[in-house]
Structures are given as structure tokens and as C-alpha cells.
VOZABA-32417 format. One record per residue (C-alpha): chain; x, y, z. Coordinates in nm, 3 decimals, always signed. Last residue first. Example, Ala and Ser with C-alpha at 12.3 -4.5 7.8 and 13.67 -1.06 7.14 Angstrom:
// VOZABA-32417
   cadena         X         Y         Z
        A    +1.367    -0.106    +0.714
        A    +1.230    -0.450    +0.780
This chain:
// VOZABA-32417
   cadena         X         Y         Z
        A    +3.586    +2.436    -1.533
        A    +3.527    +2.426    -1.908
        A    +3.870    +2.288    -1.998
        A    +3.863    +2.039    -1.712
        A    +3.517    +1.912    -1.808
        A    +3.619    +1.895    -2.174
        A    +3.922    +1.681    -2.088
        A    +3.718    +1.454    -1.860
        A    +3.453    +1.390    -2.126
        A    +3.736    +1.334    -2.376
        A    +3.881    +1.060    -2.155
        A    +3.537    +0.906    -2.101
        A    +3.491    +0.893    -2.480
        A    +3.822    +0.712    -2.519
        A    +3.728    +0.460    -2.249
        A    +3.404    +0.383    -2.431
        A    +3.607    +0.324    -2.749
        A    +3.856    +0.107    -2.559
        A    +3.576    -0.105    -2.422
        A    +3.529    -0.054    -2.051
        A    +3.663    -0.193    -1.723
        A    +3.573    +0.071    -1.466
        A    +3.730    +0.418    -1.458
        A    +3.922    +0.543    -1.156
        A    +3.920    +0.921    -1.132
        A    +4.218    +1.090    -0.965
        A    +4.288    +1.431    -0.821
        A    +4.289    +1.800    -0.908
        A    +4.638    +1.804    -1.061
        A    +4.519    +1.533    -1.296
        A    +4.525    +1.153    -1.301
        A    +4.267    +0.954    -1.497
        A    +4.286    +0.591    -1.389
        A    +4.250    +0.326    -1.655
        A    +4.083    -0.007    -1.716
        A    +4.091    -0.103    -2.081
        A    +3.909    -0.329    -2.322
        A    +3.977    -0.463    -2.672
        A    +4.309    -0.610    -2.557
        A    +4.637    -0.598    -2.750
        A    +4.856    -0.442    -2.483
        A    +4.738    -0.361    -2.133
        A    +4.401    -0.385    -1.966
        A    +4.146    -0.666    -1.942
        A    +4.317    -0.838    -1.650
        A    +4.554    -0.610    -1.459
        A    +4.928    -0.682    -1.460
        A    +5.007    -0.450    -1.749
        A    +4.875    -0.167    -1.537
        A    +4.693    +0.149    -1.636
        A    +4.741    +0.523    -1.615
        A    +4.584    +0.798    -1.826
        A    +4.785    +1.109    -1.738
        A    +4.641    +1.458    -1.753
        A    +4.747    +1.819    -1.795
        A    +5.112    +1.758    -1.883
        A    +5.434    +1.911    -1.751
        A    +5.658    +1.604    -1.802
        A    +5.778    +1.587    -1.443
        A    +5.441    +1.683    -1.294
        A    +5.215    +1.428    -1.463
        A    +5.501    +1.181    -1.509
        A    +5.559    +1.167    -1.134
        A    +5.188    +1.105    -1.083
        A    +5.217    +0.808    -1.320
        A    +5.498    +0.650    -1.121
        A    +5.301    +0.675    -0.798
        A    +4.977    +0.556    -0.955
        A    +5.125    +0.248    -1.120
        A    +5.365    +0.140    -0.848
        A    +5.449    -0.174    -1.047
        A    +5.392    -0.300    -1.404
        A    +5.330    +0.036    -1.566
        A    +5.154    +0.181    -1.867
        A    +5.131    +0.560    -1.862
        A    +4.940    +0.752    -2.125
        A    +4.980    +1.125    -2.180
        A    +4.726    +1.405    -2.218
        A    +4.820    +1.759    -2.321
        A    +4.562    +2.037    -2.342
        A    +4.667    +2.357    -2.523
        A    +4.540    +2.686    -2.384
        A    +4.883    +2.847    -2.373
        A    +5.142    +2.657    -2.574
        A    +5.303    +2.333    -2.464
        A    +5.673    +2.331    -2.551
        A    +5.810    +2.170    -2.234
        A    +5.515    +1.934    -2.210
        A    +5.540    +1.833    -2.575
        A    +5.911    +1.762    -2.542
        A    +5.859    +1.551    -2.231
        A    +5.584    +1.357    -2.408
        A    +5.807    +1.290    -2.707
        A    +6.106    +1.164    -2.509
        A    +6.355    +1.120    -2.796
        A    +6.514    +0.774    -2.813
        A    +6.788    +0.653    -2.576
        A    +7.100    +0.504    -2.733
        A    +7.192    +0.138    -2.753
        A    +7.510    -0.064    -2.806
        A    +7.388    -0.400    -2.917
        A    +7.458    -0.752    -2.792
        A    +7.408    -1.037    -3.038
        A    +7.424    -1.379    -2.880
        A    +7.681    -1.656    -2.948
        A    +7.834    -1.621    -2.604
        A    +7.913    -1.255    -2.676
        A    +7.952    -1.099    -3.019
        A    +7.950    -0.721    -3.002
        A    +7.769    -0.478    -3.227
        A    +7.889    -0.118    -3.214
        A    +8.095    -0.163    -3.530
        A    +7.766    -0.226    -3.713
        A    +7.710    +0.145    -3.702
        A    +7.612    +0.387    -3.426
        A    +7.357    +0.321    -3.157
        A    +7.065    +0.082    -3.194
        A    +6.747    +0.243    -3.062
        A    +6.606    +0.266    -2.711
        A    +6.277    +0.344    -2.540
        A    +6.061    +0.207    -2.820
        A    +5.765    +0.442    -2.842
        A    +5.432    +0.318    -2.709
        A    +5.188    +0.554    -2.876
        A    +4.907    +0.715    -2.675
        A    +5.023    +1.078    -2.672
        A    +4.690    +1.258    -2.675
        A    +4.716    +1.620    -2.788
        A    +4.432    +1.873    -2.769
        A    +4.424    +2.218    -2.932
        A    +4.670    +2.122    -3.206
        A    +4.849    +2.371    -3.431
        A    +5.160    +2.385    -3.212
        A    +5.200    +2.008    -3.217
        A    +5.217    +1.951    -3.591
        A    +5.588    +1.960    -3.678
        A    +5.691    +1.831    -3.335
        A    +5.460    +1.531    -3.370
        A    +5.595    +1.430    -3.711
        A    +5.955    +1.481    -3.598
        A    +5.906    +1.272    -3.284
        A    +5.730    +0.999    -3.479
        A    +6.015    +0.985    -3.730
        A    +6.270    +0.972    -3.448
        A    +6.076    +0.691    -3.281
        A    +6.093    +0.492    -3.603
        A    +5.827    +0.394    -3.857
        A    +5.581    +0.671    -3.929
        A    +5.244    +0.695    -4.105
        A    +5.057    +1.025    -4.086
        A    +4.682    +0.959    -4.096
        A    +4.435    +1.244    -4.143
        A    +4.101    +1.138    -3.996
        A    +3.770    +1.067    -4.173
        A    +3.788    +0.689    -4.125
        A    +3.942    +0.518    -3.824
        A    +4.291    +0.368    -3.853
        A    +4.287    -0.010    -3.904
        A    +4.399    -0.224    -3.613
        A    +4.725    -0.404    -3.542
        A    +4.920    -0.078    -3.565
        A    +5.284    -0.005    -3.650
        A    +5.344    +0.366    -3.596
        A    +5.061    +0.609    -3.644
        A    +5.036    +0.986    -3.619
        A    +4.660    +1.043    -3.621
        A    +4.538    +1.393    -3.711
        A    +4.182    +1.479    -3.615
        A    +3.955    +1.773    -3.694
        A    +3.705    +1.740    -3.411
        A    +3.332    +1.677    -3.447
        A    +3.252    +1.433    -3.167
        A    +3.274    +1.136    -3.403
        A    +3.625    +1.244    -3.502
        A    +3.738    +1.272    -3.139
        A    +3.601    +0.925    -3.063
        A    +3.774    +0.778    -3.370
        A    +4.111    +0.930    -3.279
        A    +4.079    +0.806    -2.921
        A    +3.987    +0.456    -3.040
        A    +4.286    +0.454    -3.275
        A    +4.512    +0.550    -2.985
        A    +4.372    +0.271    -2.770
        A    +4.399    +0.011    -3.047
        A    +4.758    +0.096    -3.148
        A    +4.869    -0.263    -3.090
        A    +5.164    -0.180    -2.862
        A    +5.379    -0.487    -2.798
        A    +5.720    -0.324    -2.829
        A    +5.987    -0.268    -3.096
        A    +6.350    -0.337    -3.186
        A    +6.421    -0.439    -3.546
        A    +6.552    -0.727    -3.755
        A    +6.605    -0.806    -4.126
        A    +6.784    -0.512    -4.294
        A    +6.980    -0.447    -3.971
        A    +6.897    -0.324    -3.623
        A    +6.598    -0.123    -3.738
        A    +6.399    +0.063    -3.469
        A    +6.025    +0.005    -3.491
        A    +5.769    +0.236    -3.335
        A    +5.453    +0.093    -3.186
        A    +5.101    +0.222    -3.228
        A    +4.924    +0.550    -3.171
        A    +4.978    +0.924    -3.156
        A    +4.679    +1.157    -3.145
        A    +4.647    +1.524    -3.245
        A    +4.310    +1.694    -3.201
        A    +4.211    +2.021    -3.367
        A    +3.895    +2.165    -3.214
        A    +3.622    +2.345    -3.410
        A    +3.362    +2.085    -3.316
        A    +3.468    +1.895    -3.006
        A    +3.120    +1.900    -2.846
        A    +2.961    +1.761    -3.163
        A    +2.705    +1.532    -3.002
        A    +2.763    +1.175    -3.102
        A    +2.623    +0.911    -3.338
        A    +2.462    +1.147    -3.589
        A    +2.703    +1.277    -3.852
        A    +3.009    +1.055    -3.815
        A    +2.782    +0.755    -3.761
        A    +2.607    +0.820    -4.092
        A    +2.929    +0.843    -4.293
        A    +3.063    +0.532    -4.121
        A    +2.748    +0.340    -4.213
        A    +2.824    +0.427    -4.574
        A    +3.172    +0.278    -4.541
        A    +3.048    -0.033    -4.359
        A    +2.787    -0.099    -4.630
        A    +3.047    -0.104    -4.901
        A    +3.078    +0.189    -5.138
        A    +2.847    +0.216    -5.443
        A    +3.052    +0.135    -5.749
        A    +3.127    +0.402    -6.012
        A    +3.504    +0.420    -5.997
        A    +3.595    +0.186    -6.279
        A    +3.616    -0.170    -6.402
        A    +3.387    -0.285    -6.680
        A    +3.178    -0.602    -6.647
        A    +2.844    -0.436    -6.712
        A    +2.752    -0.432    -6.342
        A    +3.076    -0.263    -6.243
        A    +3.403    -0.419    -6.133
        A    +3.594    -0.204    -5.888
        A    +3.665    +0.148    -5.765
        A    +3.446    +0.290    -5.490
        A    +3.213    +0.585    -5.518
        A    +3.279    +0.908    -5.327
        A    +3.035    +0.969    -5.044
        A    +2.918    +1.324    -5.118
        A    +2.796    +1.532    -4.823
        A    +2.540    +1.797    -4.923
        A    +2.617    +2.148    -4.799
        A    +2.488    +2.355    -5.090
        A    +2.835    +2.393    -5.234
        A    +2.872    +2.014    -5.224
        A    +2.546    +1.980    -5.418
        A    +2.680    +2.214    -5.689
        A    +2.998    +2.009    -5.713
        A    +2.787    +1.697    -5.760
        A    +2.584    +1.864    -6.034
        A    +2.902    +1.973    -6.212
        A    +3.033    +1.616    -6.194
        A    +2.710    +1.484    -6.343
        A    +2.728    +1.742    -6.626
        A    +3.097    +1.669    -6.682
        A    +3.024    +1.298    -6.740
        A    +3.264    +1.122    -6.506
        A    +2.986    +0.925    -6.332
        A    +2.833    +0.831    -6.668
        A    +3.166    +0.694    -6.786
        A    +3.207    +0.509    -6.454
        A    +2.867    +0.339    -6.485
        A    +2.650    +0.431    -6.189
        A    +2.640    +0.466    -5.811
        A    +2.659    +0.807    -5.642
        A    +2.627    +0.802    -5.261
        A    +2.468    +1.128    -5.143
        A    +2.460    +1.222    -4.775
        A    +2.208    +1.484    -4.657
        A    +2.245    +1.657    -4.321
        A    +1.917    +1.774    -4.169
        A    +1.675    +2.044    -4.293
        A    +1.471    +1.791    -4.495
        A    +1.205    +1.942    -4.727
        A    +1.396    +1.868    -5.050
        A    +1.440    +1.515    -4.917
        A    +1.066    +1.463    -4.892
        A    +0.987    +1.600    -5.237
        A    +1.273    +1.408    -5.401
        A    +1.162    +1.074    -5.258
        A    +0.785    +1.120    -5.287
        A    +0.801    +1.228    -5.652
        A    +0.844    +1.542    -5.862
        A    +1.084    +1.758    -5.661
        A    +1.331    +1.943    -5.882
        A    +1.569    +2.189    -5.713
        A    +1.842    +2.179    -5.977
        A    +2.110    +1.989    -5.789
        A    +1.857    +1.756    -5.631
        A    +1.705    +1.665    -5.969
        A    +2.044    +1.611    -6.132
        A    +2.151    +1.380    -5.848
        A    +1.821    +1.195    -5.895
        A    +1.895    +1.125    -6.261
        A    +2.262    +1.039    -6.215
        A    +2.150    +0.768    -5.974
        A    +2.203    +0.782    -5.599
        A    +2.242    +0.437    -5.443
        A    +2.221    +0.515    -5.162
        A    +2.065    +0.851    -5.074
        A    +2.133    +0.886    -4.702
        A    +1.930    +1.140    -4.506
        A    +2.013    +1.232    -4.147
        A    +1.843    +1.321    -3.818
        A    +1.503    +1.284    -3.981
        A    +1.181    +1.363    -3.797
        A    +1.119    +1.695    -3.973
        A    +1.139    +1.529    -4.316
        A    +0.873    +1.279    -4.213
        A    +0.633    +1.559    -4.124
        A    +0.707    +1.738    -4.451
        A    +0.653    +1.423    -4.659
        A    +0.317    +1.338    -4.510
        A    +0.252    +1.033    -4.301
        A    -0.089    +0.964    -4.155
        A    -0.132    +0.620    -4.009
        A    -0.245    +0.284    -4.135
        A    -0.152    +0.411    -4.478
        A    -0.297    +0.338    -4.822
        A    -0.318    +0.704    -4.918
        A    -0.055    +0.690    -5.194
        A    -0.036    +1.037    -5.351
        A    +0.340    +1.089    -5.319
        A    +0.400    +0.732    -5.434
        A    +0.708    +0.549    -5.311
        A    +0.725    +0.523    -4.933
        A    +0.823    +0.190    -4.777
        A    +0.594    +0.123    -4.483
        A    +0.785    +0.075    -4.160
        A    +0.892    -0.244    -3.984
        A    +1.251    -0.172    -4.095
        A    +1.360    -0.509    -4.235
        A    +1.018    -0.634    -4.347
        A    +0.926    -0.299    -4.500
        A    +1.261    -0.288    -4.679
        A    +1.212    -0.625    -4.844
        A    +0.845    -0.552    -4.915
        A    +0.956    -0.256    -5.126
        A    +1.090    -0.511    -5.376
        A    +1.439    -0.449    -5.505
        A    +1.561    -0.388    -5.863
        A    +1.243    -0.278    -6.046
        A    +1.131    -0.102    -5.727
        A    +1.421    +0.139    -5.776
        A    +1.262    +0.271    -6.095
        A    +0.951    +0.379    -5.905
        A    +1.171    +0.580    -5.672
        A    +1.213    +0.452    -5.319
        A    +1.189    +0.601    -4.971
        A    +1.291    +0.396    -4.669
        A    +1.226    +0.503    -4.311
        A    +1.473    +0.376    -4.052
        A    +1.451    +0.419    -3.676
        A    +1.793    +0.334    -3.535
        A    +1.830    +0.061    -3.273
        A    +2.177    -0.043    -3.397
        A    +2.013    -0.359    -3.537
        A    +1.782    -0.125    -3.729
        A    +2.083    +0.043    -3.888
        A    +2.238    -0.289    -3.987
        A    +1.917    -0.407    -4.153
        A    +1.880    -0.088    -4.354
        A    +2.244    -0.119    -4.462
        A    +2.188    -0.474    -4.580
        A    +1.884    -0.365    -4.781
        A    +2.076    -0.077    -4.938
        A    +2.307    -0.324    -5.112
        A    +2.020    -0.442    -5.334
        A    +1.991    -0.093    -5.481
        A    +2.333    -0.133    -5.645
        A    +2.159    -0.220    -5.976
        A    +2.048    +0.143    -5.979
        A    +1.709    +0.313    -5.975
        A    +1.697    +0.509    -5.651
        A    +1.694    +0.421    -5.279
        A    +1.650    +0.691    -5.013
        A    +1.727    +0.589    -4.655
        A    +1.577    +0.840    -4.413
        A    +1.750    +0.798    -4.079
        A    +1.596    +0.855    -3.737
        A    +1.791    +0.857    -3.410
        A    +1.643    +0.770    -3.069
        A    +1.866    +0.467    -3.027
        A    +2.168    +0.497    -3.254
        A    +2.426    +0.310    -3.042
């Protein structure tokens, strides 16, 4: 995933330094080249040998250390880096960065890095909220540093507050957002719908479908990684929304329709991946009929969101719909392409192994006015990237 990428992991004097070892290991497992820089204070919490064993690179501490098997100078290392992550970042090192101080190997190297720099503050919550520390963080933001806000929880001294270093997965997410993908969607606004709507019958029951939201979430994540500003309108989902996207939670088909309609005109690309319940209960409880001991409901059709989007599509906007069928997949999907006035339909079959609801893979056919492209069985994230590849190709044609 990160083959060919280089990350400088800077570790400073905080009890949270031990967490950086797990992150270093995860990055190397993703085939990333990791160089670790430590302050002298950090070595009081974690041995440099730990990082050297995990990364297979010498841990850099002393600016004037010449005990190298190869020549490494701070400027050369800075040029190699695709991203810098300072985790944990103490109040001391934050103050140095904010005021241009470079008095050791860590600060000197990072000061020379032209790449993105991510700072993860970790300290006592009173220290974190000290106005001087907050002013330094604001200054770093103005200079283009990315600040990973600390987590709330129990701190080393037993207090609870928002000074904890975030979990490894959170910090990995910051790095992936910056370096995993080329930013070919930068400047684009992408709107994605995902998940199943739920139509209440009474206070206990509801009508719904089997949509897990996994495909829509994968599309939102892929767009985010490629630099887009992403809004995810989510019904019920069996997977967590990706980080760094705006999530609008909805329940019913009407709520999803209203949320989409309110945001559609601002979007450059819209992917309607949600499986909206086709019908909702009509009227009041008077519409319910008892028949052979079973409940029969009078139903009304829900808004056709894709049809609405196609009829109100503005110039230059790209609209992609998803079509899940049990029979005549391509024929029915082609009808949706023209009948709903969309640019592309992603078609798949519930009868095909590895596709359909709840799976982690998908096998789709991309249908456009120019023809069809059959994709192999892929993970949903790989499928999402192939969809955006096709969208960009059509837009640039």
C-alpha cells in the first residue's frame, strides 16, 4: 500500500512514546520506509533499539553522531521524506517548531523537510490547554502543519482529559490521507450516499433492505484519499464511515432525499450508492388491515433520488448510480442510464458470488453511453478506485 513511500517518525519525550513503536511496525508492514528520529528525552521512555529492530534503520538522535555504516545527513534525509509525523509531540518540541528553533537532530531535520508535517500533541490536559501551547499550535496551523487533535481519556497521572495521543489507527489515517494516493480529485466536491433507509411502521418495526453501506463507504474513502472534499449521506450502515469526510446521518428515504437535494448543486461528482427502501407505509394506522393473522400495509412509493438528480443535474456535474439486479442485469441497468439521465451506472448481480449485499468484494460492470467495462472481482475499496479512474477518464476525454 505504501511501497516506495518514506515517512519520518519523530518521537519526543512523552510517556506516549511507547505507542509510536506499534505505528512504526504497522508502517513497515505496509512496505513503507520508516526513519525514526528521537529526542534525548524520548530515549528515557523507549529504547532506540526498539525502533531500529522494527524499521531496520538506525534511529537518529545525536546531530553529531558519526557512528553510521552509511552517510546520513539531516538535509538528505529531509529530502527523502514523503511525510513527517511527530508522535508524540511534547509541548517543548511544539514550541521549538512554532518559533523556528532547531537545536537537535529531530528539530533540525524536520525544519529542513519540505513535505507535509503532522503533529500529534500528547501531554497533560492542563498543559495542552495552556494558552501558550494553544497559540503555538495555531501558529503551526497557519504555517501549514497538520495537527492531529489529541484524544480524550485517562492520562498517565490518572486524570481524565483531552491530552492523550490518538490510537495508532487514527494516526495511520492521517498519513494515508496525505501519501497513499495521488491527489487527482483535489478541488473536487464529491457527494456519496450509502447504507439502507428505514421506514417506520410503528414504534417497534420498520421496512428496510439488506444494504450494508460498505460500497458507499469505500467510495467516500477513495475520494477522500484522492484529495476530494467529501460529504457522505448515510443511512443505516454496518461499517464505520471513513475519517476526514462530512457525515450526514439520515433515517428514512424522505430524509435522504432532502439531504441529497439540499447538497446536490454544490457537488462536482455524485455517487448514489445507497439502497433506498422502495416503499414506505402509507397514511395512519387506519391503513393497516388484518388478514389471516398477518399484518398487511398500504404502501406508497418513496422518492426516486437518482431520477431527481438526473433531472436536476447541472452542467459539468458527473452523476453515477448503482444498479443491483437479480435478472437481466445489463439490460435493466442500461435503461436506468438513459431513463434517469445519468453519466454512468455501476451494475452488479445479487446472484453472483462475491458481489451483492454485505460482502467485502464486488464485481461490477461500468455502463456509460460509450460502452461497458467489466471489472474483475475486487475488494470494494479497489472497486471504488476503479470507478473514480473511469469518472476522471470520461471527464478528461
